[in-house]
C-alpha positions as CSV (number, residue, x, y, z in Angstrom):
1,M,-5.9,-75.7,-24.6
2,E,-4.9,-74.6,-21.1
3,T,-7.4,-72.4,-19.3
4,W,-5.1,-69.4,-18.9
5,L,-4.2,-69.4,-22.6
6,R,-7.9,-69.7,-23.7
7,I,-8.8,-66.7,-21.4
8,S,-5.9,-64.7,-22.7
9,L,-6.9,-65.3,-26.4
10,L,-10.5,-64.4,-25.7
11,L,-9.3,-61.1,-24.1
12,C,-6.9,-60.5,-27.0
13,V,-9.6,-60.8,-29.6
14,F,-11.6,-58.2,-27.7
15,G,-8.5,-55.9,-27.5
16,A,-7.6,-56.2,-31.1
17,V,-11.2,-55.6,-32.4
18,K,-11.7,-52.7,-29.9
19,E,-8.6,-51.0,-31.3
20,F,-9.7,-51.5,-34.9
21,R,-11.1,-48.0,-35.4
22,P,-10.0,-46.7,-38.9
23,S,-11.8,-43.4,-38.5
24,E,-9.5,-42.2,-35.7
25,P,-6.5,-41.2,-37.7
26,F,-8.8,-38.8,-39.6
27,V,-11.2,-37.7,-36.9
28,T,-10.1,-34.1,-36.8
29,H,-10.4,-33.7,-40.6
30,Y,-13.9,-35.4,-40.4
31,L,-15.0,-32.8,-37.9
32,L,-13.6,-29.9,-40.0
33,G,-14.9,-31.3,-43.2
34,E,-18.2,-31.1,-45.1
35,W,-19.9,-33.6,-42.8
36,K,-19.7,-31.5,-39.6
37,N,-18.3,-28.1,-40.8
38,F,-16.9,-27.2,-37.4
39,T,-14.2,-24.5,-37.3
40,Q,-10.7,-25.2,-36.0
41,A,-11.4,-23.0,-33.0
42,Q,-14.5,-25.0,-32.1
43,V,-12.7,-28.3,-32.4
44,N,-9.6,-27.0,-30.6
45,Q,-11.3,-25.1,-27.8
46,D,-14.9,-26.4,-27.4
47,I,-14.8,-30.1,-28.3
48,F,-11.5,-31.8,-27.7
49,P,-10.8,-30.3,-24.2
50,V,-14.1,-31.9,-22.9
51,G,-12.6,-35.3,-23.5
52,T,-9.5,-34.4,-21.5
53,Y,-11.5,-33.2,-18.5
54,A,-13.9,-36.2,-18.7
55,Y,-11.1,-38.7,-18.9
56,L,-9.6,-37.3,-15.7
57,A,-12.9,-37.2,-13.8
58,E,-13.9,-40.7,-14.8
59,L,-10.6,-42.4,-14.3
60,V,-10.8,-42.4,-10.5
61,V,-14.4,-43.7,-10.5
62,V,-13.6,-46.3,-13.1
63,F,-10.5,-47.6,-11.3
64,L,-12.4,-48.3,-8.1
65,V,-15.5,-49.6,-9.8
66,T,-13.4,-51.9,-11.9
67,D,-12.1,-53.7,-8.8
68,L,-15.4,-53.6,-7.0
69,L,-17.4,-55.0,-10.0
70,R,-14.6,-57.5,-10.8
71,Y,-13.5,-56.3,-14.2
72,K,-15.9,-58.0,-16.7
73,P,-18.9,-55.6,-16.2
74,V,-16.6,-52.6,-16.8
75,I,-15.1,-54.2,-19.9
76,V,-18.7,-54.6,-21.2
77,L,-19.5,-51.0,-20.3
78,D,-16.3,-50.0,-22.1
79,G,-17.7,-51.4,-25.3
80,I,-21.1,-49.9,-24.8
81,F,-19.6,-46.4,-24.3
82,A,-17.6,-46.9,-27.4
83,V,-20.8,-47.7,-29.3
84,L,-22.4,-44.6,-27.9
85,T,-19.3,-42.5,-28.8
86,W,-19.3,-43.5,-32.5
87,S,-23.1,-43.3,-32.8
88,L,-23.0,-39.6,-31.6
89,L,-19.9,-39.0,-33.8
90,I,-21.8,-40.2,-36.9
91,W,-25.2,-38.7,-36.3
92,G,-24.6,-35.8,-34.0
93,K,-24.6,-32.3,-35.5
94,S,-24.2,-29.7,-32.7
95,I,-21.2,-28.8,-30.6
96,L,-23.2,-29.9,-27.5
97,I,-23.7,-33.4,-28.9
98,M,-19.9,-33.5,-29.8
99,Q,-19.1,-32.6,-26.2
100,I,-21.4,-35.3,-24.9
101,M,-19.6,-37.7,-27.3
102,E,-16.3,-36.6,-25.7
103,V,-17.6,-37.5,-22.3
104,F,-18.5,-41.0,-23.5
105,Y,-15.1,-41.2,-25.2
106,G,-13.4,-40.3,-21.9
107,F,-15.1,-43.2,-20.2
108,F,-14.2,-45.5,-23.0
109,M,-10.5,-44.5,-22.5
110,A,-10.7,-44.6,-18.7
111,A,-12.2,-48.1,-18.8
112,E,-9.1,-49.5,-20.6
113,V,-7.8,-50.1,-17.1
114,A,-10.2,-53.1,-16.9
115,Y,-8.8,-54.5,-20.1
116,Y,-5.2,-54.4,-18.8
117,T,-5.9,-55.7,-15.3
118,Y,-8.6,-58.3,-16.0
119,I,-6.1,-60.9,-17.1
120,Y,-4.1,-60.7,-13.9
121,A,-7.1,-61.7,-11.8
122,Q,-7.7,-64.7,-14.1
123,V,-4.3,-66.4,-14.4
124,D,-1.5,-67.5,-12.1
125,R,1.5,-65.2,-11.5
126,E,3.7,-67.6,-13.5
127,H,1.9,-66.6,-16.7
128,Y,1.9,-62.8,-16.1
129,Q,4.8,-62.1,-18.5
130,K,3.2,-64.1,-21.3
131,V,-0.3,-62.7,-21.0
132,T,1.1,-59.2,-20.7
133,S,2.8,-59.7,-24.0
134,H,-0.4,-61.1,-25.5
135,T,-2.6,-58.2,-24.5
136,R,0.0,-55.6,-25.6
137,T,0.4,-57.4,-29.0
138,A,-3.3,-57.5,-29.5
139,Y,-3.5,-53.7,-28.8
140,L,-0.7,-52.9,-31.3
141,F,-2.1,-55.3,-33.9
142,G,-5.5,-53.6,-33.8
143,R,-4.1,-50.1,-34.0
144,A,-1.6,-50.9,-36.8
145,L,-4.2,-52.8,-38.9
146,S,-6.7,-50.0,-38.3
147,G,-4.2,-47.4,-39.7
148,I,-3.4,-49.6,-42.8
149,V,-7.0,-50.3,-43.6
150,A,-8.0,-46.6,-43.2
151,Q,-5.2,-45.4,-45.5
152,A,-6.0,-48.0,-48.1
153,L,-9.7,-47.2,-48.2
154,V,-9.1,-43.4,-48.3
155,S,-6.3,-43.4,-50.8
156,S,-8.1,-45.7,-53.2
157,G,-11.3,-43.5,-52.9
158,T,-13.3,-46.5,-51.7
159,M,-14.5,-44.6,-48.6
160,D,-14.4,-41.1,-47.2
161,Y,-13.8,-40.0,-43.6
162,Y,-17.5,-40.2,-42.8
163,Q,-17.9,-43.8,-44.0
164,L,-14.9,-44.9,-42.0
165,N,-16.9,-44.2,-38.9
166,F,-19.3,-47.0,-39.7
167,I,-16.5,-49.5,-39.7
168,S,-15.3,-48.2,-36.3
169,L,-18.9,-48.5,-35.0
170,A,-19.2,-52.0,-36.3
171,A,-15.9,-53.0,-34.7
172,V,-16.7,-51.6,-31.3
173,T,-20.2,-53.2,-31.5
174,L,-18.6,-56.6,-32.3
175,A,-16.1,-56.1,-29.4
176,T,-19.0,-55.3,-27.0
177,I,-20.8,-58.5,-28.0
178,W,-17.6,-60.5,-27.6
179,A,-17.0,-59.0,-24.1
180,F,-20.1,-60.9,-22.9
181,F,-18.4,-64.2,-23.5
182,L,-15.4,-63.4,-21.3
183,P,-15.3,-65.6,-18.2
184,S,-16.4,-63.8,-15.0
185,V,-13.9,-63.0,-12.3
186,N,-14.5,-64.4,-8.8
187,H,-12.0,-62.2,-7.0
188,S,-10.2,-58.9,-7.4
189,I,-7.1,-57.3,-6.0
190,Y,-8.6,-55.0,-3.3
191,F,-12.3,-55.6,-2.7
192,Y,-12.5,-59.4,-3.3
193,R,-9.2,-60.9,-2.4
194,D,-8.7,-64.6,-3.4
195,N,-9.2,-66.7,-0.3
196,N,-7.8,-69.8,-2.0
197,N,-4.4,-68.2,-2.1
198,K,-4.0,-67.9,1.6
199,R,-1.1,-65.7,2.5
200,E,1.5,-66.8,5.0
201,D,0.6,-63.9,7.3
202,E,-3.1,-64.8,7.5
203,V,-4.6,-65.6,11.0
204,D,-8.0,-67.1,11.9
205,A,-10.6,-65.5,14.0
206,N,-9.9,-67.9,16.8
207,N,-6.4,-66.3,17.2
208,I,-7.3,-62.7,16.6
209,D,-7.5,-61.9,20.3
210,N,-3.7,-62.3,20.3
211,H,-3.5,-59.2,18.2
212,P,-5.4,-56.4,20.1
213,A,-3.5,-53.7,18.4
214,L,-4.6,-54.9,15.0
215,M,-8.2,-55.1,16.0
216,E,-8.1,-51.6,17.5
217,E,-6.7,-50.1,14.2
218,F,-10.1,-50.6,12.5
219,G,-12.1,-49.7,15.6
220,M,-13.1,-53.2,16.5
221,P,-14.0,-54.2,20.1
222,L,-11.4,-56.5,21.6
223,N,-14.0,-59.3,22.2
224,S,-15.5,-59.1,18.7
225,S,-13.6,-62.2,17.4
226,R,-15.1,-64.3,20.2
227,N,-18.6,-63.4,19.1
228,S,-18.0,-64.1,15.4
229,T,-15.9,-67.1,14.7
230,K,-16.9,-67.0,11.0
231,T,-15.0,-63.9,10.3
232,K,-11.5,-64.4,9.0
233,Y,-8.6,-61.9,9.4
234,S,-5.4,-61.5,7.5
235,L,-2.1,-59.8,8.2
236,R,0.0,-57.9,5.7
237,N,3.1,-56.3,7.0
238,G,1.8,-56.6,10.6
239,H,-1.8,-55.5,10.0
240,H,-5.1,-57.3,9.6
241,F,-8.3,-57.2,7.6
242,S,-11.7,-58.8,7.7
243,S,-13.0,-60.5,4.6
244,E,-16.7,-60.9,5.3
245,S,-18.9,-57.8,5.8
246,T,-19.3,-55.0,3.3
247,V,-17.9,-52.4,5.8
248,S,-14.9,-54.6,6.4
249,R,-14.4,-55.2,2.7
250,W,-14.2,-51.4,2.1
251,K,-11.8,-51.1,5.1
252,N,-9.7,-53.9,3.6
253,A,-9.7,-52.2,0.2
254,Y,-8.8,-48.8,1.7
255,Y,-6.0,-50.4,3.8
256,Y,-4.4,-52.3,0.8
257,L,-4.8,-49.3,-1.5
258,W,-3.1,-46.9,1.0
259,K,-0.5,-49.5,1.9
260,D,0.4,-50.2,-1.7
261,F,0.4,-46.5,-2.5
262,T,2.7,-45.4,0.3
263,T,5.0,-48.4,-0.2
264,A,5.4,-47.7,-3.9
265,Y,5.9,-43.9,-3.7
266,S,8.2,-44.0,-0.7
267,N,10.7,-45.9,-3.0
268,L,12.7,-43.1,-4.6
269,Y,13.5,-45.2,-7.6
270,V,9.8,-45.9,-8.3
271,L,9.0,-42.2,-7.6
272,K,11.7,-41.0,-10.1
273,W,10.4,-43.2,-12.9
274,S,6.8,-42.4,-12.1
275,F,7.6,-38.7,-12.2
276,W,8.8,-39.0,-15.8
277,W,6.0,-41.4,-16.7
278,A,3.3,-39.0,-15.6
279,L,4.9,-35.8,-17.1
280,A,5.8,-37.5,-20.4
281,T,2.4,-39.1,-20.7
282,C,0.8,-35.7,-20.1
283,G,2.7,-34.2,-23.0
284,F,2.3,-37.1,-25.3
285,L,-1.5,-37.3,-24.8
286,Q,-1.8,-33.6,-25.4
287,C,0.2,-33.8,-28.7
288,L,-1.8,-36.9,-29.7
289,N,-5.1,-35.0,-29.2
290,Y,-4.1,-32.0,-31.3
291,I,-1.5,-33.2,-33.9
292,Q,-4.1,-33.6,-36.6
293,L,-4.7,-29.8,-36.4
294,I,-1.1,-29.2,-37.3
295,W,-1.4,-31.5,-40.3
296,Q,-4.7,-29.8,-41.3
297,N,-2.9,-26.4,-41.1
298,I,-0.1,-27.6,-43.3
299,V,-2.5,-29.0,-45.9
300,E,-4.5,-25.8,-46.1
301,S,-1.4,-23.6,-46.3
302,N,-0.1,-25.7,-49.2
303,H,-3.6,-25.6,-50.8
304,Q,-3.7,-29.4,-50.9
305,N,-6.8,-31.6,-50.9
306,T,-7.6,-32.8,-47.3
307,N,-9.4,-35.9,-48.8
308,T,-6.5,-37.2,-50.9
309,D,-3.3,-35.7,-49.6
310,L,-3.3,-37.0,-46.0
311,Y,-1.6,-40.2,-45.0
312,N,-2.5,-40.3,-41.3
313,G,-3.4,-43.9,-41.4
314,V,0.1,-44.9,-42.7
315,V,1.7,-42.7,-40.0
316,E,-0.4,-44.4,-37.3
317,A,0.5,-47.8,-38.5
318,L,4.2,-47.0,-38.9
319,Y,4.7,-45.4,-35.5
320,T,2.8,-48.2,-33.8
321,L,4.8,-51.0,-35.5
322,I,8.2,-49.2,-35.1
323,G,7.5,-48.4,-31.5
324,A,6.5,-52.0,-30.8
325,A,9.7,-53.2,-32.5
326,A,11.9,-50.7,-30.6
327,S,10.2,-51.7,-27.3
328,L,10.7,-55.4,-28.0
329,G,14.3,-54.8,-29.0
330,L,15.1,-52.8,-25.9
331,G,13.7,-55.6,-23.8
332,W,16.5,-57.8,-25.0
333,L,19.1,-55.3,-24.0
334,R,20.3,-55.6,-20.4
335,F,21.0,-52.0,-19.7
336,N,21.6,-51.0,-16.1
337,W,18.8,-48.4,-15.9
338,Q,19.8,-47.4,-12.4
339,V,22.9,-45.9,-13.9
340,L,21.6,-44.9,-17.4
341,G,18.0,-44.1,-16.5
342,E,18.0,-40.3,-15.8
343,A,20.5,-39.6,-18.6
344,T,18.5,-41.6,-21.2
345,L,15.2,-39.9,-20.1
346,S,16.9,-36.5,-20.3
347,V,18.2,-37.1,-23.8
348,C,14.9,-38.5,-25.1
349,S,12.9,-35.7,-23.6
350,L,15.2,-33.1,-25.1
351,I,14.9,-34.8,-28.5
352,E,11.1,-35.0,-28.2
353,G,11.0,-31.3,-27.4
354,A,13.1,-30.4,-30.4
355,L,10.9,-32.6,-32.7
356,L,7.8,-30.8,-31.5
357,I,9.3,-27.4,-32.0
358,L,10.5,-28.3,-35.5
359,S,6.9,-29.5,-36.3
360,T,5.7,-25.9,-35.7
361,M,8.1,-24.6,-38.3
362,T,7.6,-26.9,-41.2
363,N,5.1,-26.6,-44.1
364,S,6.1,-30.0,-45.5
365,M,3.7,-32.8,-44.7
366,I,6.3,-35.5,-45.1
367,V,8.6,-33.7,-42.6
368,A,5.7,-33.3,-40.2
369,Y,4.9,-37.0,-40.4
370,V,8.5,-38.1,-39.9
371,L,8.8,-35.8,-36.9
372,Y,5.6,-37.2,-35.3
373,I,6.7,-40.8,-36.0
374,L,10.0,-40.2,-34.3
375,F,8.3,-38.5,-31.4
376,G,5.8,-41.4,-30.9
377,V,8.5,-44.1,-31.2
378,I,10.7,-42.4,-28.6
379,Y,7.8,-42.0,-26.2
380,H,6.5,-45.6,-26.6
381,T,10.0,-47.0,-26.2
382,M,10.8,-45.2,-23.0
383,I,7.4,-45.6,-21.5
384,T,7.8,-49.3,-21.9
385,V,11.1,-49.1,-20.0
386,A,9.5,-46.9,-17.4
387,N,6.6,-49.4,-16.9
388,A,9.1,-52.3,-16.6
389,E,11.4,-50.5,-14.1
390,V,8.4,-49.4,-11.9
391,A,6.9,-52.9,-12.0
392,K,10.2,-54.5,-10.9
393,H,10.2,-52.6,-7.7
394,L,6.5,-52.8,-6.6
395,T,4.9,-55.1,-4.1
396,D,2.6,-57.9,-5.3
397,D,-0.5,-56.9,-7.1
398,S,0.0,-53.1,-6.9
399,Y,1.0,-52.4,-10.5
400,G,-2.6,-51.7,-11.5
401,L,-2.9,-49.1,-8.7
402,I,0.4,-47.3,-9.6
403,F,-0.6,-47.4,-13.3
404,G,-3.9,-45.7,-12.4
405,V,-2.3,-43.1,-10.1
406,N,0.4,-42.2,-12.7
407,T,-2.2,-42.0,-15.4
408,F,-4.4,-39.8,-13.1
409,I,-1.5,-37.4,-12.4
410,A,-0.8,-37.3,-16.2
411,L,-4.4,-36.4,-16.9
412,A,-4.6,-33.8,-14.1
413,L,-1.5,-32.1,-15.6
414,Q,-3.0,-32.4,-19.1
415,S,-6.2,-30.8,-17.9
416,I,-4.2,-27.9,-16.5
417,L,-2.1,-27.6,-19.7
418,T,-5.3,-27.6,-21.7
419,L,-6.9,-25.0,-19.5
420,V,-3.9,-22.7,-19.7
421,V,-2.8,-23.2,-23.3
422,V,-5.9,-24.1,-25.2
423,S,-9.0,-22.8,-23.4
424,D,-10.5,-19.3,-23.9
425,M,-10.1,-18.9,-20.1
426,G,-6.4,-19.3,-20.6
427,L,-4.1,-18.2,-23.4
428,G,-6.3,-19.7,-26.2
429,L,-3.3,-20.1,-28.5
430,E,-3.5,-21.1,-32.1
431,I,-2.3,-24.6,-33.0
432,R,1.3,-23.8,-33.9
433,P,2.1,-21.7,-30.9
434,Q,0.5,-24.5,-28.8
435,F,3.0,-27.0,-30.1
436,M,5.8,-24.5,-29.3
437,V,4.6,-24.6,-25.7
438,Y,4.5,-28.4,-25.8
439,G,8.0,-28.6,-27.2
440,S,9.3,-26.3,-24.5
441,Y,7.5,-28.5,-21.9
442,F,9.6,-31.5,-23.0
443,L,12.8,-29.4,-23.1
444,V,12.2,-28.4,-19.5
445,L,11.5,-32.0,-18.6
446,G,14.8,-33.0,-20.3
447,I,16.7,-30.4,-18.3
448,V,15.2,-31.5,-15.0
449,F,16.3,-35.1,-15.7
450,G,19.6,-33.9,-16.9
451,C,20.3,-32.4,-13.5
452,M,19.1,-35.5,-11.8
453,A,21.5,-37.6,-14.1
454,V,24.4,-35.4,-13.0
455,Y,23.6,-35.9,-9.4
456,T,23.1,-39.6,-9.7
457,L,26.4,-40.2,-11.7
458,C,28.3,-38.2,-9.1
459,K,27.5,-40.8,-6.4
460,K,30.3,-43.2,-5.9
461,E,28.2,-46.3,-5.5
462,I,26.5,-45.6,-8.8
463,R,29.8,-44.9,-10.7
464,Q,31.1,-48.3,-9.6
465,Q,28.2,-50.2,-11.2
466,K,28.5,-51.5,-14.7
467,L,26.4,-50.1,-17.6
468,W,25.5,-53.6,-18.8
469,L,23.9,-56.3,-16.5
470,P,25.0,-59.9,-16.7
471,K,22.5,-62.3,-18.1
472,E,21.5,-63.8,-14.8
473,V,20.8,-60.4,-13.2
474,T,17.5,-58.7,-13.8
475,S,18.2,-55.5,-11.9
476,P,20.8,-54.2,-9.5
477,E,20.1,-53.7,-5.9
478,L,18.7,-50.3,-5.5
479,Q,21.0,-47.6,-4.1
480,T,18.6,-44.7,-4.4
């Protein structure tokens, strides 16, 4: 077996096992049930918001530490924090313990960046598309299987919501042990660049004196290269870096981070798709966090049994599988997203807003489930398109950075939304009015992109482009 394939399979096993957490589709009902006896207000306002704030605060640290520690240690820590999360969820009793659990869960979620970027530091670029497909499939397989198993165990009466947590704990423990067997990474994107893949623009220390402007940028004396012939410098878009000392390594990392950041977001096409990516992810994560409270409210209003009349596991599996199929199918369609992008994002956002508003009005569990499945499928389909369109127009190796920045913006907005809508310091709304706000949020997002679509389609050079790309063309030349 080829080395890249073996590493990919090892990582995929970790990803699939890590995502096998059958207690998650029912976690809200577990917290509200006989095992914890928290109130909806406590779960809604005191427990869940902590996870949002923690995820935001920890993401920046985790992103930098992931590159600095070269991925594997963070993947191991990801598993350890998952074990701590489910241990506290099982044996913790007080609100304080649940809040600490949410802090650990925030790190667990933030550290997923290591899972998604580890493989790119281990394989050659020619295998990127295949390994991306592998890791995404493993993620979806784990989540879908988790939902199916959870529903089967609950509906058959084999296990209750409390007992499902032990399966989740066992799975994340196994994933943590497996993570120790992942091969270590010798280099990373920013702090430990691969010297074996020498760039065309790299220069040696012996010739650095010919570039005084480059030396001056990082405050180096002009004769420094003569005194240290062991230090190597590299140019990227006319600039240099040192690859030896710790100080130089941090300077290098800062330079590449800032350069990739400014290059990406000065591209209006990338900025446009990232704008929707961040805003839509904010709304989706907020709905994902609180949707089970809507279902709990419907069950109670219909005087149904929360232990037998909920099918959250089936819903989780269905929307994961349908979303994956839709994303895969869309990948075969060669739409010209430069022409159709804003209009499609507008229509999808408007539909998502309408689905959320309808979910606040129904007392039918089946209708609520269908609305959520449609909402999740639309989001996952379009976020896949957004990821692909952004990735196509980025410089080498910068996707992880842009993924992290967009996620950070989404979490920052989600924290503000939580503070304003959910928190006692804000409006402190009940669950149904909350989802009315979230639905309106998506409607406004749809209107904004509708206006952008009108502006784009009014441009002559855009109107002249075809809606369907020929097979040999992957993307049109950017006009925006």
